N, C-alpha and C positions, 0 to 999 in steps of 0.2 A: 380749757386748754387752748394754747395757740400752736397749731400744727406748722405754723411758719417759723416757729422758733428755731434758732441756730442749731441747738441741741438735737431736736428731732430730725431736722434735715441732714445734719451731718451724720446721724446714725444710718439714715436711708442711703446717703451717698457711699458710706463705707460698706454697707450691705451690698450695693450695686457693684462696687470694685471687686469685692470677693466673688461675686457671681461671674464676673468677667474672667477672673482668674482661674476659676474652676474649668472654664470651657476653652481657655486660650490654647492649650496644647493641641486640641482637636483642630483648631483653625490654623495653627502653626504648621501642622503636618500637611494640611492642603496647600498653604502658601508654598511650602518647600517643594512639593510635587509640581506645582505649576510653575515655579521658578526654574526648575530643572527642565521642564518642558520648553520654556522660553530659551533658555541658555542653549539647549540642544539644537534648537532651530537656528539660532544665531550662529553657532559653531559650524553647523552643517553648511549654511550658506556664506560662510567666511565674510561676515559683516566687517566692514572697514570704514574709515573716516571718509573714504571717497563716495560711499553711498549716501552720505548725509549732507551733500552738497545741493544747492538749489538748482532748479532747471527754469527755463523760460519758454515763452512762446508756444508752439505746439508740443514741445517736450517729447519728441520722438526719441526712442531708445534711452529713456531715463532709467538707468540701471538700478539706482536706489529705490525707485518706485517699483520696479519689477521684482527686486529682491524682497521688498517688504510684503508684496502680494504673496510671493512664494513662502515666506515665513509664516504669515497668517494661515495659509493653507495647511502648512505642516502642524501648526499648533492646534488648529481645530479639526485636523484629520479629514480634509476635504481635497477635492481634485483642483479647485481653483479659488481664487480670492480676488477681491476688488476693494482696495483700501485707498481712499481719496480724500483730499482736503476739499474737493468740490462738493461733497456732501455737506449741506448746511446744517444738518441735524440727524439724529437717529430717525426721526419720523421720515426725513427725506430719503435716507437709505431704504427704509421699509417700503416707501412708496415706489421707488425705483425698482426694487426687487419684484413687487407685485405687478405694477403696471407693465414692466417689461416681459413678464411671463404669462399674462392673461389677455384674452382677446374677446371680442363681442361673442356672446352665446356661451362663453364659459361660466362655470359656477364656483363660488368660493364657499366653504363652510367654516364659520367661526366656531372652533371646537371648544373654546373657553369662555363662552358667553359673551356678554357685551364687552367690547374692547374699551381702553381708555379713549378720552375725548379726541385726542389728535388722530387717532387711528380711525375713528368714525368719520372724520372729514376725508381721509384717504378712500374709505370705502364708499362714502356717500350714503350712509345709513346712520340714523333713521331719515335724515334729511339729505336729498341729493345735492351734491356740490358740483359745480362746473369742473370738469376734468377728472372727477372721481371715478372709481371703478363702475359704479352703477350708472353713471352718466355716460360711460363709453360702452354700455351694453353687457356688463358683466353682472350675473345674478349673485346674490348674497343671502345666506340664511345662517342663523347661529343657533347653537345648541347650549342651553344653560348648563353651567357646571352644577354638580351636586355637593354643596358645601365647598370643601377644598379639593374635590376630586373631579376629573373629567368624566362625564357620562359616556364612556367608550362605546357601549351598546347603542346608544341614541345617535352618536356621531356616525357610527357605521351604517345604521339604518337610514341616515340622511342621505347617504351617498347615492348619486344617480349617474347615468351615462354621461351627463354634462359635468359632473364635478371634475374640476382641473387642479384644485388646491384646497388643502386643509390648513386654515391659519390657527397657529397655536401661540398664545401670549404667555410667556413664562412667568412675568411678574403680575402682581395683584393689581398694579396701576392705582386708580382712585376708588377701587371697589372695597366696600365694607363686607361684602358677602363671601368672598373667595380669598384663599391664600395663594401664595407663590408655589408654583409646581417645581418639584425636584426633577432632575434630569431622567432618573429612572422611570418615573411616571409618564414623562413625555415619550420615553422610549416605547413603553407598553402601548400607547396610543398609536404611535407610528407603526409599530409591528402589526397591529390589528388593521389599520388602514391599508397597509401594503398587502396584506393577505387578500384584500377584496380586489385591489388594483394596484399594481406596482408603479403604474404611470402617473398616479395622483401625487402631486408635489406636497410633501409635508413641509411647510414654511414656519420657522420659529422666530418670533420676535424675541431676541435674547437680551434686550436692554435691561440693565441693572444686575444681570445674572452672571456674567463672565467672571471666571476664576473663583466663585464662591463654592464650587465643588471641584473635585479632582477631574471630573469628566464634563464635557458639554453635550448638548443635544445632538450635535453631529456625530458624536461618538456612538450614539444610539440610533442612527439611521436618518436623521433630518436631511432632507434633500437640498434645502435652502435656508440660510439664516442671516440675520442682519442685526446691526447694532450701532451704537454711537461711540465716537472716540473721546468725547468730552464726558463720558461716563467711565465704566470700569476699565476697558482696555487702554485708554489713554493715559492712565496712571497719573492724572492731574497735570500732566505736562502738555499733552496734545491741545492746541488752541482752537481746533475745529475738526470737522471730519466724521466720516463714518465708514462701515465696512460691510460687505456682503461676502459670504462664503458658501460654498456648496458644490453641486455637480457643475462640471465645466460648462455645459450647454446653457445652463440656468443662469450662471454668473455672466456668461457672454451676453445673453439676452438683456439682462440688467444693465451691463455696460454700454449696450447699444442704445438703451433708453437714456442713460445718463449723459452720453455725448451724441453720437449720430450712428445710425446703422452702417456697419462696415468698418468704422474705426474703432468702435467699442472702447477697450482699455488701452489703446495704443497711444492715447493723448492725455494731456492733463498736466500742466506745469506744477511743480512743487516749489512754492516761492518761499524766500527768506530763509529762516531757520526751521521751517516746518519739518523737513525730513528728520533732522536730529531729534526734535521733539517727539515725533511719532516713534522713532526707534527706542529713544531712552524712556519714553512713557510706557511703552509696551514692556520694557525691561523691569520697570518699577511696578508695574500694575499688580502682579500677585501679592506683593507686600502691602500696597496701598489699599487694595480691595479689602483686605483683613483688617486693616486700621478702621475702615468704614464699618465692617461687621461688628467689631468689638464696640464701636461707638453706639451702634444700633442696640446691641445687647445691654449696654449700660443704660440707654435712654428707656428701654423696656422695663428694666428692673426699678428704676427710679419712679417712673410714672405708675407702675402697677402698685408700688407701695403707697402712693399718694391716693390711690383709690380709682384711677382711670382704667378704662378698657384698653389693652395694648394688643397689637397683632403684628408679628407673632409674639408670644410670651418670651421672656428672657431665657427660659430653659428649653426652648424649642431649636432644632437645627435650623439654620439659615440656608435659604437658597437664592436670595438676592440681598441687596444692601438696604432695602426699604423698611422703614419702621413706622407702623401706623399707630397713632395715639388718639382715641376718641375724646375729645375735650368738651363736647356737650353744648358749649356756648360760643357764639361768635367772638365775644371779648376774649375768651381763653385762647382761641386760635390766633387772634391778632396778637395777643401778648406772647404767645409761644414764638411767633415769627419776629417779633420785636426783639425778644431775648437773643435769638439766633443771630439777627443782624447786628445787634450791639456788640456781640462777641466775635464778629467777623474781622479778618485782617484788612479787608477792603470795604469802603463805604459804611463803616461802623457808625457814622453820624447820620445816616439816612434811616427814616422810619418808613417801613413798608406799610402800604395801605391796599385794600382789596380794589380790583379794577378788572375790566374785562380784557381778556388776552385772546389774539386770533387762534382759532382752533379749539377753544374751550366753551362749554355751554354756560357756565356760571361765572360769576366774578371769582377771581383767584387772588389769593394773597401769597406772596412769595419773599422768602428771605434768602438772599444769595449774595453774601459779601465775598465774592470769589475772584480769583486772579483771572479766570477765564469765564466770561459772561455766560451764565446758565449752566456752568459745569456741575453736575450733580454728583460727581465723585468727590468734589470738594463739599464741605458741610453746607447744607442747605435745607430748607424746609418750605413746604407750600401745602395749600389745600383749597378746595373749592369752598366757597361761602354758602354752604347748604348743610342742613342737618344730616348726620349728627356732629358736624364740624370736626372732621378728622384732619389732624395734622400728619402729612407725610414727610417724614424726616429721612434723608439719605446722605451718604458721603461722609467724609472726614479724612483729611489726608493725614492727620495724626490723632491718635486716641486722646492724647492730652487736651488738645484743642476741643474735641468732642465733649469731654467731661466739663470744661468751663462753661460752654454754651448750655448744655443740658442742666447743669446746676443753677445757672441764672434763670432759666426758664421755670425750673421748679419753685425757686424763691418768688418769682414774679406772679405765677399762677396760683400756687398753693394746693392744698388738697381738694379732691372732689368732695362736695358738700352734701349731695343727696343722699349717699349712703356710704358708710365706712365700716368695714369689718375689722375690728381690732383683734389681733391675733390672741392677745392675753384673755379676751372675753369668749373664746370658744365659738359657739354658734350664734351668739347675740350680735344682732346688727344694729348699729347706732343710726338713728334717723337724724340727720342734721347734726347740730351741736347743742342740743338743749340742756342736757344733763351734764353740767360743767364739772361737778364733783365726781361723778362716775368716770368721765373722760379723764380728768386729773388722775384718779386712782389708776386707771389703765396706763397712763404715762408713766407713773412711778413704778409699776410692775415692769414695763418695758425697759425702763432704765436699770432697774435692779437686776433683772434676769437676762438683759442683752438679747431680747427676742428678735432685734433686727439682723442679728448675726447668723 
């Protein structure tokens, strides 16, 4: 039996579309809640065309910049916000937030185990990097997660009199061992940490998570939080930038690190059409994020049916926009990225190849035919060239585009060959594809009984 046959794949694609439709109402409700939140903030601050004009030079009294800060603070329920195009990435925003609030002799606890590769360079762990936290005299220790859960008891036991910050990474990153945290779980951790000492900064890396739920970690007591504008909150329109939100003094400290002490957030030009893109992108973000979520659900359903391990499963509630697919072979990972790139609106003629990228430990392959370079709210895929060869897919400005790319990847890679459990066979597991007659019989049963539905 040829599992790459159009009939079999079309049945899988139809199954995946139905699975998305089953869950769509749940995510539509979240998008509606978050859109209302954004509109309310825009209305409260009387957003007008005047605020979307560029500024130059020192950009003192940039009202559009100040209004956007206030809007972000309202949306995330915090005292203050710093939203700037001067952040070159989400990693930069995270670094500024940490370096601005930590000093020699302070201690940071990584509550969610080993962070993703670029965070390791900020921390300077396991390898000390010039200018990193450990290089400046900040101590770091991490507490492994227990499966998909934070070991709250172990985190609390690790707190000492020197502990200044608890770092919480919401998304799974490149980990195959942990899942993404929901905001309620983050809230429980924060509550227990603050019971021990209220002055400990609970800092959340919120990248990939914004607007996937009706609430954010700051609604559950996070003191400081940061993320990227070319991910969720930029709505696919922001051309660069990042944000930091939280308690006023902590955001101020971060602003002093971004610019200079004393001037903090009072400077920083908003060039060209960036202000309009920031405002409009934020307005679009709740809807666009859900397009990415639906794309991830579809990918999980398709590749699970093809016999691959996926995380999260298509039936699981989403807390970020990332979909992990364990492809088992280097060639499969490369082909997955090739298919995504080939079905991208930009640079579709380019073939992605693995290479070393600053901030990462292994060779990385990336597919990102995006309008904004590196924007992972747009459909993109990447993964480290190491076993078990996980593809991390994220983004999708439209669900329709996501389907095209995923379907192409499924056709190019085909089914997992090591083991396939055919639903019609009950508990029988097929090893490889040796018994063609039996497999053909299974295919006939599947067609006749429509077991993919």
